[in-house]
C-alpha positions, 0 to 999 in steps of 0.5 A: 500500500502507498501512503495515499492508500493508507489515508484512504483506508483511514478515511474508510475506518473513520466512517465506520468508527463514527457509525459505531462499527468499532470492530471493523474500524479497529481492524483497519487501523491495525492494518494501517499500523502494520504498514506504517507503525508511526501513523499517529492518526491510527494510534490516536483513533485506536485509543479512542476506540479503547476509550469508548470501550472504557479501557481507559489505561489502554486508551491513554497508552495508545494516544501517548504513543501518537503524541511521541510521533506528532504533537497534535492538539487533538491528541492532547484533548483526547487524553484530557477527555479520558482522564476526565472520565477517570475522575482525574480532573487535574490531569485532564485540565493540564492536558487540555491546557497543553492542547490549547498551547499547541493550537488555541483554535483546534476543532474542539478548543471550545471544549478544552476551555469549557473543561478547564473552566469546570476544573477551576470552578471546582477549586473555587477559582470562579473568575478564572473559570469565567474567563474560560467559559467566555473563551469557549463561547467566543469559539462556539456561541451556541455551546449550551453547557458553557452558558449554563455553567457561566450562569452559576458564577454570574448568579453567585456574584449577584449579577442576576440580569445576565445570570437568569438569561444564561440559566435558561440554556439548561433546556438546550444542554444534551441532558436538558432538565426538561426535554418535553416538547409542548405545542403551546407558547412559552409565557414571557411575562405578558398579561394573562387575563383569562388564560390558563397557564401551566407552571412546571416545577423542575429540578430538585425539591429545594428548587421547587420550594425556593421558587414557588414563591413567584406563584402569588406574584403571577396571580397578583400582577398578571392574572390568569388561571394557574395550573402547577405541575409538581411531583406527588411528594410535594403536592400536599404542601403546594396545594394551598400556595396562594394563587394556585388554582389547580395541581397537576401531578408529574409522572414518569410517562409525562402525560399532561392534559393540553388544557392550558394556553401557555406554559413556563418553567418555575425557575424562569420566573425570577428572570421574567420578573426581573429579580435583583438582590434589591427587589427579590420576592422575599415575603416570608412565609409563603408556605404553611403547614396545612394540617394540625399536629396529632396528639401522638406527635404533640406528646413526642415533642412535649418539652420545655427545652429548645426543640432543634430539628437536624438534617445532616445529609441530602439526596445521594443522587444529587450531583454535589451531594458528596460535598454538601452532605455531612454525617451524623457523627459531625452533629454529635457534639450538639448533644453536649449542649444543655437545655436543648432537645434534638429531633432528627428529620433525616430521611433516606440511607443516611438515617441509619447513621443515627445510633444515639438515644439522645436524639429523637428520630422522627423519620417514621412520622414523615411520609411526604413534605406536608408531614415535614412541614408540620414537624418544622412548624412545631420545632424552634430551630432547624439546623440542616445542610443544604437540603430541601428541608432547609428551604422548607424551613426558610419558606415557612419563616422558621429560624433555620441555620444552613450548613454549607460546603466550601464551594456551595450552590450559587443561590447562597451567594458569596461569603455571606452569613445571611441570604436574601431569599430567606431573611430568617436563615443564617449560613455557616460555611466551611473554611476548608473543603470537606471539613465540617469541624469548624462549622460544627464548632461554630454552630455549637457555640452559637447554639449555646448562646441562643439557649443562654439568651432564650 
């Protein structure tokens, strides 16, 4: 075979590769290498096949062999991608940086900038990350993932006007937060008069609780008949929200009546109402417990001590849960404080961590958020990591202390101990990633003072 024939063979193999015919493509790549062992493209492409098979070490070995022959930006970018999937984020960022040094405008340079931005964000270097997201968008203005991640930094900085616009790109991402297609117009804030509007709850329960505050505002300023779509677990809690005319339960089949004129996703509402730090919809409470406490619970909660509800872990399926969640052992020092009675509101697997007989476990009294709301209503203080319970206590106007990881979610803003979304909330922040010791020591001290001055 002559060199041109090798190139033709490679072209055929690449087509097969793109069509998912990995064995056929692999066979041709190896034949090319038999004729020319220093064909860097064949080595790189073989490496990509191993990557697709999740044979990561083999993939890196092959692509590194290609690099010893020819330093191509694409090869460095491919190794960076493999390291990223292996969870070796620092190495991944380093190889993306090398790719950009070789060719700042190679085909996937926008992906390199995006991934470096993600890495810098994970280290708390948000302004550095923002530079890379901006560069990624210069190279590919339609890259939704870069817009989406950029929104977090803008919102964290309180730059809401631009941040809400970028946040809307969540629907254009590969893993869109709601991929359903509606044959009705999206609502952009116009007067509704007698129209029926579907308001769609999205993302986590905490997000639902935080932004359902806008429903009364729609009714007051725009009118209309409001249908709120939400998950069953939160239905009872939302049924009595001011302005809600009807509840539609979201199900796995996504069956939805077409009996509405327009629709809007819940987390689009801050942008539609032009929310800033100064005009935030922070009227508290906007959620109330909608049932009376039972006699059984009244007896369980009967004490003259300060009644403190605790939650130490969130939903393990949430992307950042390993960082935002603590363990029960981190809360144990609160048991030493005289004058308080601890009640666990913890649900899920983390509930099994509770072994102490000095903490009253209320988990078997909680079947849904309405039950949680009744308990919160009858406690004096809630201490929780960043979970839906913290949001619910905040929305109910209950005194709540929220414990935050070193790099918390955008909604908690930067370096504040208060939060404008919830005027009744106090924030306690980690000073070192993963270290809850200082946070809990500070909470213990404040709780002792609170009991003393009660």
